[in-house]
C-alpha positions in Angstrom: -1.4 -40.1 -31.6 -1.9 -36.9 -33.5 1.3 -35.4 -32.2 3.3 -38.5 -33.3 1.6 -38.4 -36.7 2.0 -34.7 -37.3 5.7 -34.6 -36.3 6.4 -37.8 -38.1 4.9 -36.6 -41.4 6.8 -33.3 -41.0 10.1 -35.3 -40.7 9.1 -36.9 -44.0 8.9 -33.5 -45.7 5.1 -33.3 -45.6 3.8 -29.8 -44.8 1.5 -30.2 -41.8 -1.0 -27.9 -40.2 -2.9 -28.8 -37.1 -6.1 -27.2 -35.9 -6.8 -27.7 -32.2 -8.2 -25.8 -29.3 -6.2 -23.7 -26.9 -7.0 -25.8 -23.9 -4.8 -28.5 -22.2 -6.1 -32.0 -21.9 -6.2 -32.5 -18.2 -7.5 -29.0 -17.3 -9.8 -26.4 -18.9 -7.9 -23.6 -17.2 -4.6 -23.6 -19.2 -4.6 -21.7 -22.5 -1.9 -22.0 -25.1 -0.8 -19.5 -27.8 -3.2 -19.1 -30.7 -0.5 -19.9 -33.3 2.9 -21.7 -33.0 5.2 -23.7 -35.1 6.5 -26.8 -33.4 9.1 -29.1 -35.0 8.0 -27.9 -38.4 4.3 -28.3 -37.8 2.0 -25.2 -37.9 -0.4 -25.3 -35.0 -3.6 -23.1 -35.1 -5.2 -23.1 -31.7 -8.8 -21.8 -32.0 -11.1 -20.2 -29.5 -13.7 -22.3 -27.6 -15.6 -22.1 -24.4 -13.9 -23.8 -21.5 -16.6 -25.6 -19.4 -14.5 -28.8 -19.4 -15.1 -32.5 -19.7 -17.0 -33.4 -16.5 -20.5 -32.3 -17.6 -22.0 -33.5 -20.9 -24.2 -30.5 -21.5 -21.4 -28.0 -20.9 -19.0 -30.1 -22.8 -21.4 -30.0 -25.8 -21.2 -26.2 -25.7 -17.4 -26.5 -25.8 -17.8 -28.7 -28.9 -20.3 -26.4 -30.5 -17.9 -23.4 -30.2 -15.1 -25.6 -31.5 -17.2 -26.5 -34.6 -17.8 -22.8 -35.4 -14.2 -21.9 -34.9 -12.8 -24.8 -36.9 -15.1 -24.1 -39.9 -14.0 -20.5 -39.9 -10.4 -21.5 -39.7 -10.7 -24.1 -42.5 -12.4 -21.6 -44.8 -9.6 -19.2 -44.2 -6.5 -21.4 -44.6 -7.5 -24.5 -46.7 -6.7 -24.4 -50.4 -6.9 -26.6 -53.5 -4.8 -29.8 -53.3 -4.7 -29.9 -49.5 -5.8 -33.1 -47.7 -8.2 -32.3 -44.8 -8.0 -35.1 -42.3 -11.0 -34.9 -39.9 -10.7 -36.7 -36.6 -13.7 -37.9 -34.5 -13.4 -36.0 -31.3 -15.3 -33.7 -31.1 -17.6 -36.0 -33.1 -19.0 -35.3 -36.5 -16.1 -33.2 -37.8 -16.2 -35.0 -41.2 -19.8 -33.5 -41.7 -18.4 -30.0 -41.3 -15.1 -30.7 -43.2 -16.8 -32.3 -46.2 -18.4 -29.1 -47.7 -15.3 -27.0 -46.9 -13.1 -29.6 -48.7 -15.5 -29.5 -51.8 -15.6 -25.7 -51.7 -11.9 -25.3 -51.5 -11.0 -28.1 -53.9 -9.3 -30.1 -51.1 -9.5 -33.9 -50.4 -11.3 -35.1 -47.3 -9.9 -38.0 -45.3 -11.2 -39.2 -42.0 -9.4 -40.7 -39.0 -11.9 -42.7 -36.9 -10.7 -43.1 -33.3 -14.3 -43.9 -32.4 -17.7 -44.0 -34.0 -20.4 -41.5 -33.0 -23.4 -41.4 -32.7 -23.3 -45.2 -32.1 -21.4 -44.8 -28.9 -24.0 -42.3 -27.5 -26.8 -44.8 -28.5 -25.1 -47.7 -26.7 -24.6 -45.6 -23.6 -28.2 -44.5 -23.6 -27.6 -40.8 -24.1 -30.4 -38.6 -25.4 -33.5 -40.8 -24.8 -36.2 -41.0 -27.4 -35.5 -37.6 -28.8 -31.8 -38.6 -29.2 -32.8 -41.6 -31.2 -34.2 -39.5 -34.1 -31.4 -36.9 -33.8 -28.7 -39.5 -33.8 -30.2 -41.3 -36.8 -30.1 -38.0 -38.8 -26.5 -37.4 -37.7 -25.4 -41.0 -38.7 -26.9 -40.5 -42.1 -25.0 -37.3 -42.6 -21.8 -38.8 -41.3 -22.1 -41.8 -43.6 -22.5 -39.5 -46.6 -19.3 -37.7 -45.6 -17.5 -41.0 -45.2 -18.7 -42.3 -48.6 -17.4 -39.2 -50.3 -14.1 -39.1 -48.4 -11.0 -40.1 -50.4 -9.9 -42.4 -47.5 -11.3 -43.5 -44.1 -8.7 -44.7 -41.6 -10.1 -47.2 -39.1 -8.0 -48.2 -36.0 -9.2 -51.9 -35.9 -10.7 -54.7 -37.9 -14.1 -54.6 -36.2 -14.4 -50.9 -36.8 -13.5 -51.4 -40.5 -16.3 -54.0 -40.6 -18.8 -51.6 -39.2 -17.8 -49.1 -42.0 -18.4 -51.8 -44.6 -21.9 -52.4 -43.1 -22.5 -48.7 -43.4 -22.0 -49.1 -47.2 -18.6 -47.4 -47.3 -16.7 -48.7 -50.3 -13.9 -51.1 -49.2 -11.5 -49.3 -51.4 -12.0 -46.2 -49.2 -11.4 -48.1 -45.9 -7.9 -48.5 -44.5 -6.8 -50.1 -41.2 -4.0 -48.4 -39.3 -4.0 -49.4 -35.7 -2.9 -47.0 -33.0 0.7 -47.4 -31.9 3.4 -46.6 -29.3 6.8 -45.0 -29.7 9.0 -47.9 -28.8 12.0 -45.7 -28.6 10.3 -43.3 -26.2 8.4 -45.9 -24.1 10.7 -48.7 -22.9 10.5 -51.2 -20.0 11.9 -49.9 -16.7 12.9 -52.5 -14.1 11.4 -52.3 -10.6 14.7 -51.5 -9.0 15.3 -48.6 -11.4 11.9 -47.1 -11.3 12.0 -43.8 -9.4 8.2 -43.3 -9.5 7.6 -46.8 -8.0 10.0 -46.0 -5.2 8.5 -42.5 -4.7 5.0 -43.9 -4.4 6.1 -46.6 -2.0 5.1 -49.5 -4.3 8.5 -51.3 -4.5 7.5 -54.3 -2.4 4.0 -54.8 -3.9 2.4 -56.4 -7.0 0.9 -53.3 -8.7 -2.2 -53.5 -11.0 -2.2 -50.3 -13.0 -4.8 -48.3 -15.0 -3.4 -45.4 -17.0 -5.4 -42.9 -19.0 -9.0 -41.7 -19.2 -11.6 -43.8 -17.3 -14.8 -42.7 -18.8 -18.5 -43.7 -19.4 -17.4 -46.5 -21.7 -15.7 -48.3 -18.9 -17.2 -50.5 -16.1 -15.8 -49.4 -12.7 -18.1 -51.7 -10.7 -16.1 -54.8 -11.6 -12.9 -53.1 -10.5 -14.3 -52.0 -7.2 -15.7 -55.5 -6.5 -12.4 -57.2 -7.4 -10.5 -54.8 -5.2 -12.9 -55.5 -2.3 -12.7 -59.2 -2.9 -8.9 -59.3 -2.8 -8.7 -57.1 0.2 -11.2 -59.3 2.1 -9.4 -62.5 1.1 -5.8 -61.4 1.5 -3.8 -64.1 3.1 -0.2 -65.0 3.7 -0.4 -67.4 0.7 -0.3 -64.4 -1.6 3.4 -64.0 -2.5 3.1 -60.2 -2.6 0.6 -57.8 -1.3 -1.5 -56.2 -4.1 -1.9 -52.5 -4.8 -4.1 -50.8 -7.4 -2.8 -47.7 -9.1 -5.0 -45.4 -11.2 -3.2 -42.7 -13.2 -5.2 -40.2 -15.2 -8.7 -38.7 -15.0 -12.2 -38.9 -16.4 -15.8 -39.1 -15.3 -15.4 -42.7 -14.2 -12.3 -42.0 -12.2 -14.1 -39.3 -10.2 -16.7 -41.9 -9.4 -14.0 -44.4 -8.6 -12.5 -42.1 -6.0 -15.8 -41.6 -4.3 -16.6 -45.3 -4.2 -13.1 -46.2 -2.9 -13.6 -43.7 0.0 -17.1 -44.9 0.7 -16.2 -48.5 0.7 -13.0 -47.8 2.8 -10.7 -49.6 0.3 -7.1 -49.1 1.4 -5.1 -50.7 -1.4 -5.9 -48.1 -4.1 -3.7 -45.2 -5.1 -4.6 -42.3 -7.4 -2.2 -40.2 -9.3 -2.8 -37.5 -12.0 -1.7 -37.6 -15.6 2.1 -37.9 -15.9 4.2 -35.9 -18.4 4.8 -37.7 -21.7 8.6 -37.8 -21.0 7.9 -39.9 -17.9 5.7 -42.5 -19.7 8.4 -45.2 -19.5 8.5 -44.7 -15.7 4.8 -44.4 -15.1 3.7 -47.3 -17.3 6.4 -49.5 -15.8 5.3 -48.8 -12.2 2.6 -51.5 -12.7 3.4 -55.2 -12.9 0.2 -55.7 -15.0 -2.3 -53.2 -16.5 -6.0 -53.1 -16.8 -7.8 -52.4 -20.1 -11.6 -52.4 -20.0 -14.3 -51.9 -22.6 -18.0 -52.7 -22.5 -18.7 -55.5 -25.1 -21.4 -53.6 -26.8 -18.8 -50.9 -27.7 -16.6 -53.3 -29.7 -16.0 -51.9 -33.1 -16.8 -48.4 -31.9 -13.7 -47.9 -29.8 -10.3 -49.6 -29.6 -8.6 -48.8 -26.3 -5.3 -47.4 -27.5 -3.7 -47.7 -24.0 -2.8 -51.3 -24.9 0.0 -50.2 -27.2 1.7 -48.1 -24.5 1.4 -51.0 -22.1 2.9 -53.4 -24.6 5.8 -50.9 -25.3 6.5 -50.8 -21.6 6.8 -54.6 -21.5 3.8 -55.3 -19.2 1.0 -57.8 -19.6 -2.6 -56.6 -20.1 -5.7 -57.9 -18.2 -8.5 -57.0 -20.6 -12.1 -56.9 -19.2 -14.6 -57.2 -22.0 -15.7 -59.3 -25.0 -13.7 -62.5 -25.6 -14.1 -62.0 -29.3 -13.2 -58.3 -29.2 -10.3 -56.4 -30.7 -8.0 -56.3 -27.6 -8.9 -59.9 -26.7 -7.8 -61.0 -30.2 -4.5 -59.1 -29.8 -3.8 -60.7 -26.4 -4.5 -64.1 -27.7 -2.5 -63.6 -30.9 0.6 -62.4 -29.0 0.1 -64.4 -25.8 0.7 -61.2 -23.8 -2.3 -61.0 -21.4 -5.5 -62.4 -20.0 -9.1 -61.7 -21.0 -11.8 -61.5 -18.3 -15.6 -61.6 -19.1 -17.3 -58.2 -18.5 -18.8 -58.0 -15.0 -17.0 -61.0 -13.6 -15.2 -59.5 -10.6 -14.2 -62.9 -9.2 -12.5 -63.9 -12.4 -10.7 -60.5 -12.3 -9.5 -61.1 -8.8 -8.3 -64.6 -9.7 -6.4 -63.3 -12.7 -4.7 -60.7 -10.6 -3.7 -63.3 -7.9 -2.5 -65.6 -10.7 0.0 -63.0 -12.0 0.9 -61.8 -8.6 1.8 -65.3 -7.5 3.6 -66.2 -10.8 6.0 -63.4 -11.6 7.8 -65.4 -14.2 4.6 -65.9 -16.2 3.8 -62.2 -15.9 7.3 -61.3 -17.0 7.1 -63.6 -20.1 3.8 -62.0 -21.0 5.4 -58.6 -20.8 8.3 -59.6 -22.9 6.1 -61.0 -25.6 4.0 -57.7 -25.5 7.1 -55.6 -26.0 8.2 -57.8 -29.0 4.8 -57.6 -30.6 4.7 -53.8 -30.2 8.1 -53.3 -31.7 7.2 -55.7 -34.6 3.6 -54.7 -35.5 2.6 -51.5 -33.7 5.5 -49.2 -33.9 5.2 -45.5 -34.5 7.5 -45.7 -37.5 5.4 -48.3 -39.3 2.2 -46.5 -38.7 3.4 -43.1 -40.0 4.9 -44.8 -43.0 1.4 -46.3 -43.7 -0.2 -42.9 -43.3 2.4 -41.3 -45.7 1.6 -43.9 -48.3 -2.1 -43.4 -48.1 -1.7 -39.6 -48.3 0.4 -40.0 -51.5 -2.1 -42.5 -53.0 -5.1 -40.3 -52.4 -3.7 -36.9 -53.2 -0.1 -36.8 -54.2 0.1 -33.7 -52.1 2.9 -32.0 -50.3 0.8 -30.7 -47.4 -1.9 -32.0 -45.1 -4.3 -30.0 -43.0 -5.3 -32.0 -39.9 -8.2 -30.8 -37.6 -7.7 -32.2 -34.2 -9.7 -32.8 -31.0 -10.7 -30.3 -28.4 -7.9 -31.4 -26.1 -4.3 -30.4 -26.9 -2.4 -33.0 -24.9 1.0 -33.9 -26.1 1.9 -31.1 -28.5 
């Protein structure tokens, strides 16, 4: 998302600087150059520790060193009239960016991909001590959001939460995440080299692409896989395979459980290069998106937009009144399964596997919806308009996340 926005704004003659870490997304070993100009965007890659994403305590140290480095860099390069756009991973960047913006005469804007500390509270992180700590952090965050020139939420439910936090509605804008519909296009089964290479040509493939983390329920996936394997009969028109592409804490646990339960229909592959997204997303005949209901309004799974661009239906596991469920119902491009109902998930997979025409029509509608409502061009145009309305600037300074995937 950040790469698309930065390069898109640069193409519109906005001067863009990105602050990120030196580490790659999928590994903590790779280190990139400390400064580089890419497609007209100046990229400052700051020093952090490199403990990685698998352990919360060590990851917190990575975040802490990022905070120190990002403040030092902002103090050095920010100037009057800049717009400082603070993202939300690592969390709480707006708390640090707000005083720097005031000191330097810049304008603070926030881009909320998620809402912390609410996520940590829902996931039960921190215990009793965390409750008081998170309350203090939330108050500080809300103060920074109230004083920001604009707060960009990625969904209606998230915008509603901001309103409940007493953020002025005039300072809240909704720009959903997006997909590059020119870069990600549907690839037919017969022309998909990855599908052939992974020996999936004759199967109905259920895909999951991206990070599988603590916000996702893997138990329903494991139970549905086991149920389908146990009940596989000749009445199924095509044998079913489950493909997981990516990484994350949940995926590590998934691999262990698949091996322990001796499930044979599951295939794991690492993150694929961005230039192969059309191929990798089109390998699956249908994709899974999952979100715990209590996290609605705190996270919007952005993988939906790439799935839609690839012309594939989505099976969403989560709240029936949630953000993704609403999109699937609005565009008739997928199915929603109640959280925890593995039998319903197994039934949904069999339904699409045995009705390829229905699956294809859902995918076609998904592609149309993505091109019409969730294109990269429309989103960047909306961003450019909000930047002009709030600052009238010719430059934007955008602190980014700890990972540096996609630049």
